[in-house]
N, C-alpha and C positions, 0 to 999 in steps of 0.2 A: 389817638396818634401820639400822645405824649406819655404813654405808659412806660417807655424805657427810662424816662426821667422821674419816676415816681418818688425816688428817694430825695431828689433835689426839690421837688414840689412839696414833699412832706416837711423838709427843713424850712422852706419858705413859709408854709402854713404855721408851723410852730413859732417861727420868728414873728409872724403877724399877731398871733395870740398874745405873746409876751409883750410886744409893742403896745397892744391894746390895753394890757394890764398896767402899763406905765402911768396913764392918766389917773386912775384911782389911787395909785401909790403916791403920786405927787400930791393929790388932795389930802391923803392921810398924813403925809409929812407936814404939809402946811397947817393942818389941824393940831398936830403935835407941837409945832412952834408957837402957835397962838395960845395953846393951853399952857405952855411953859411960861409965857409972858404974864399970864393971868394968875397962875397958882403957885409958881415957884419963886424961891428967893433969888437974890442976884447971882450967887455962886451957882446954884442949881440951874438958873435960867441960862447962864453962860455955857454951862456944860451941855444942856439939852440942845441949845442952838448950834454948838460946835458939832455934836454928834449928828444932828439933822443935816447940817451943811455937808459933812463928809458923805452921808447917805445920798444927798442930792447929787453930789459930784459923781459918786459911784453909779448911781442910777442913770445919770445922764450918759456916762461912758458906756454902760451896758445897753442903753437904748440906742446909742449911736452904732454899736456893734450889731445889735439885732436888726436895726434898720438897714445896715449894710448887707447882712445876710439875707434879709427879706428881698431887697431889690436885686441882689446878685443872683439869688436862686431863681426868681421868676424871669429875670433877664436871660439866664442860661437856658431854662426850659422853653421860653418863648422863641429864642433864636434857633434852638434845635427843631422846634416845631415848624418854624418858617422854612428852615433848610430842608426838612423832610417833605413838606408840602411842595416846595419848588422842585426838589429832585424827582418826586413822583410826577409832577406836572410836566417836567422836561422829558422824563422817560416816556410819558404818553405822547408827547409831541414827536419824539423820534420814531414812534411806531406808526405815525400817520403815513398815508400813501404819498408818493412823490408829487402828485397833482395838488395836494394840500398846500405845498410851499410855492406853487406857481401863482397863487392868488395874491393880489396886492396887499390884502389885509393881513396876510401871514408872512410878511417880510421879517428879516432878522430883527430889525428895530422894534416892530410891533410885537413880536414874540417875547423879546426881552422885557418890554413894558408890561405885557400881560403876565409874565412870570412874577414880576414884582408886585403889581397891583392886585392880581387875583389872590396871591398868597396872603397879602395883607388883609384882604376883604374877608377871608375865611379863617383868620387867625383865632377868632373866638369860638370856632366850632370845637366841640369836644370829641368828635370822631367822625368817621365816614362809613357809609353803608357799603359793605362788601358784597359783590355779586357772587352767587353760587354757580360755579362752572362745572358742568358735568363732563367728566373725561370720557371720551369714547375712542375706540380703536379706529385706525385709519387703514383701509385696505389698499388704497392707491388708485381707485377708479376716478377718472377725470372726464367731465362732460362739459363741452362748450355748447350752449343752446342759443342759437340765433344772436350771437354776441356782436355788438357794434361798438366800436371804440373810436373816439376823437380826442386828440390831445388838447387839454385846456388852452394851451398857448397857440394852437393852430386849429381854430374852430371850423375852417373851411376844408380841411384835409381829413378824409375818412380813411383811417388806417385799417380797421377790420369792418367788414360789411356783412352782417348776417352769417358770421362764421360758425360753422357746425362741425364738431369733432368729438368722437367718443373714444376714449383710451381706456382699455381694460387693465385690471391689475396685473403687473408683471410684464406688460407689453413694452416693446422697444419701438418708439415712433420717431421718425425723422421728418424734419420740416426743411424743405429746400425752396429756393426761389430767388428772384433778383433782389437787389438791395431796395429796401423800402416797402416790401410786400407785406410786412407785418409779422415776420418770424419772431424777432426779439420782443415785440409787444406782447405776444402770447405768453412768454416767460415772465414779463413784467406783471401781467395780470395774475398769473399763478402765484407769484411772490407777493401779490397785493401791493405793489408799488403804486398801482392805479386800480380803480374799479371800472368795470365796463360801463359805457355810456348807456347802453340798453342791452337787453338779453340777460342771460344768467350763466354763471360758471359754477358748476357743482363739483364737490369733492365727496365721493361716496354718497351721492344723492342729496347732499345738503348744500344749500347756497353758501358760497365761500364767505359772503358778507355777514353771515350769521355765526361764523366760527371765530373763536378767539385768535387774534392775529399772531400772537406769540406761539400759540399751539400749532397753527398752520405752518409757520416758518421753521418750527422745530422738526417737522416731518419732511421738509424739502431741503435738498442739497443742491447748491448752484456752483458750477464751475464755469466762469466766464472767460472771455478772451484775454482780459487783463486781470490776473489774480492780484488780490490785495494782501500784502504781507506787512507786518509791523516790525518796528525796530526792536525785536525781541530775539530770543534764541529759537532754533528750529523746533525744539520740543514745545516751547510756549506758543509758537505760531500754529502748530498742529492741534494743540489742545485748546486754542483760544476760544473763549466763550463757554467752556465747560468747567465744572468743578470736580475736584477729587479724581482726576484722571491718572491712572497708573502708567508707569513707564512702559510696562508690557503692552498696554493698549496702544500707546504712541508708536512703539516699534512695529507692532502688527499692522497698523494703518500705513506706516511708511513702507513696509514690505509689499503690501498690496498695491501701493502707488508707485512701485518700482523706483524708490528713492533711497531705500535703506542702505544699499551697498555704497552709494555715493556719500551718504552722511558718515558712515563708518570710516571712510578714508580721510575725513577731515580731522585735524589735530584735536579739536575739542568735541568732536562728534555732535551729539544732539544739543550740546550747550553752545554751539557756534552761533554768534550773532549774524543775522541776515542783512543788517543795515536798513536804512530808511527805505521803505517800500520794496525791500528785498534787493537793494542795489548791489549787494555782493554776490548775487547769484545770476545765472543765465535765465532766459525766459523759460526754457524747458524745465530747469530745476525749480523755479518758482511755481510753475504750473503743477508739477508733481507734488510739491508740498501742499498746494491748495487742494489737490485731489485727496491727499491723505487727511487733510482737515475735514473734508466732506465725509470720507469713509468712516472716520472714528465716531461720527454721529449716527451712523446706520440709518440714513434717511429712507423713507418709503417711496419718495419721488426724487429722481435724479435729473437735474436740468443741466444740459451741456450747451453752452452758447458759443459756438465757434472756438472751442477750447484749444485747437491746434493751429489756429490762423497765425500767419506771419512767423512761422518757425522753419528752421532748416530741416532737411529730411531726417537727420539722425535724431534730433530732439523730438520731431513729430512722431517718429516710430516708437520712441520710449513712452511718450505721453499717450499715444494711441493704445499701446499695450496696457497702460495703467487704467485708461478709460474703459477698455473692454473688460478688465478685471473688475472694475467698479460696477459695471452693468450686469455681469454674470455672477457676481458674488452671492447675491440673494435673488432667487428665482421669482420672488413676489415683488421685487422692486420695479417700479414703473420708471421708464427712462424716456425723456423727451430731448431730442438731439437736433441742434441747428448746426449744419455742416457746410463748410465752404468747399471741401473736397468730397465729391460724390463717391469716391472709392471707399470712404470710411463708413458708409451707411448701407452697403450692399446686404449685410446680414440682418438688417432691421426687419421687424415683423410687419411694419407699415411705413410706407414713404408717402408723404403728402407734398404735392407741388402747389405752392401758393402764388397767386397773382392778384394784385389789387385788393388784398384783404380777404380773398376767398380761396377755397381749395378747388383747383381746376382738375386735379387728377390725384388719385391715390391707389395704392396697392403695393405688392412686394416688388423687389427689384426685377425679378423675372417677368411678372405681369406687365409692368410698365414698359419694359423693353419690347415686349410683344405688341403692345398697343401702338408703339412708334408715335407717341404724342409729345407733350411738353417735356417730360423727363428724358425721353430719347434724344430730343434736340439738345437738351442741356449736356447730356453725355457726349454727343457728337461735337459740341463746341469745345468741350474740355479734352477731346481726344481720348476718352476713357472707355469707349465701347469695345 
């Protein structure tokens, strides 16, 4: 892990070797002085002692400089090693599920202490073993197999109870139900904010817990009810988290998200700052920028968590058009939608009605209307039939 500082370490090693050579040199100079007192005349003795004294002084100054180089070189390499270890450890902590931070032993103070003590404990390690990760393609098939989930902070409340759902690649699936029925929890499990209490969640037939977390999230795009924007330019927000993104890709993503025309009307265009948490923009504009940020990543799975909630009709229409574009752009893209307005999910391939963590009814919009069950009652309550 210290390989980037090999030049610094090499300088430190050379300084150590020269410092070690200082002791024999001192012994040799002492021998020369003793020899001068024994075999030389007074004038020669004075000359030899003077020369030896000058060499002593120069050697002392040289050893002082070499000792400074030695300690400085190893201090720099050691500090960078510690920084690298702590950065990697902190990055691993950030990739943990949300439930990890709910535990008392993982409080902010405990994590800070761990970052400090653990890095110090392994400072003497020369390297770390790297795991070999086999990259595989992701088709977009999702399968919930008898999934049960309980939040760690609410052990008496069962959110999902033997939840069973199979989503085929390219399918558009909508989840509807009353508040607290477990809709958002399903998305949290797919993002691996939490792991299932029991049962299994499969992606293309592989247990999600066996897959690399970063790899899973790189194939999943989430558009939530409250989009998160940073105090950067519009272009930087769209490309956030990606490297070497061309302006052409950013503009194409903005066009698909139905926000390009608005951006072009701004004085600074894509270089316009959005303010802290996007405070300079309306909710609809923030949401469309968030959609563009998802589209530029070309995710295989698109998660929409009440993306048009709490919007006026004009903004909702613009955002809904952008969402439909995002879902239909790639025919192989799997979409999982949580909707508060049932009119936005009529065209979905499958609509699942949830109640108390279970699917009580599923089918297309037409099928569910004909059954006159829970979905029909929800439509009647919203006066959308």
